[in-house]
C-alpha positions in Angstrom: -42.4 -18.2 6.7 -39.2 -18.6 8.7 -38.4 -16.2 11.5 -34.7 -14.7 10.9 -33.3 -13.3 14.0 -30.3 -11.0 13.8 -27.9 -9.8 16.7 -26.6 -5.9 16.6 -25.2 -3.2 18.5 -25.6 0.6 18.7 -22.7 2.9 18.6 -22.2 6.6 18.8 -19.5 9.3 19.6 -19.0 7.5 23.0 -17.6 4.5 21.7 -14.7 5.8 20.1 -12.6 2.2 19.7 -14.8 -0.1 18.3 -13.2 -3.0 16.5 -15.9 -3.8 14.1 -14.0 -7.0 12.6 -14.4 -8.4 16.3 -18.0 -7.5 16.4 -18.4 -9.4 13.1 -16.5 -12.4 14.2 -18.4 -12.2 17.7 -21.7 -13.2 15.5 -23.2 -9.6 15.3 -25.0 -8.8 11.7 -25.7 -4.9 12.1 -25.0 -2.0 14.0 -26.9 1.3 14.5 -24.8 4.4 14.1 -26.1 7.7 15.7 -25.5 10.1 13.2 -26.8 13.1 15.2 -29.6 14.6 17.7 -30.8 17.8 16.4 -31.2 20.5 13.8 -27.7 22.1 14.4 -24.3 21.0 12.7 -22.9 21.1 16.2 -25.3 17.9 17.2 -23.9 15.9 14.5 -22.1 12.9 16.0 -18.5 13.7 15.1 -17.9 9.5 14.9 -20.4 8.7 12.3 -18.5 8.8 9.4 -15.5 6.7 11.1 -18.1 4.0 12.3 -19.9 3.8 9.0 -16.9 3.0 7.1 -15.3 0.9 9.3 -18.7 -1.0 10.1 -19.0 -1.5 6.5 -15.9 -2.7 5.8 -16.1 -5.2 8.5 -19.1 -6.5 6.4 -21.9 -5.5 8.7 -24.8 -4.1 7.9 -25.3 -0.4 8.9 -28.4 1.7 9.9 -28.2 5.3 10.7 -30.1 6.9 13.4 -31.0 10.6 13.9 -33.1 11.6 16.6 -34.7 15.2 16.8 -34.5 16.1 20.4 -37.0 19.3 19.7 -39.5 17.2 18.2 -39.2 14.4 21.0 -39.7 17.0 23.6 -42.8 18.4 22.3 -44.5 15.2 21.6 -43.5 14.4 25.4 -45.0 17.6 26.6 -48.3 16.9 24.6 -48.4 13.4 25.9 -48.1 14.5 29.3 -51.0 17.3 29.4 
């Protein structure tokens, strides 16, 4: 079986002006887009929809990610004990 290597970037609300066409032309294959980081509406990444649409329009594969900070903190506390 052949090994396939793909290049990607990750973006969130902190990257407001990403030119996904340039990303694609630079040889990147995918983008991981932060969707949010908790259970409340205020924790939704406000750039997710715009990033998603622009990345898809540029022909990039897209993965959305959502990190539940509450669960992460509990896991860390249990690990440290």
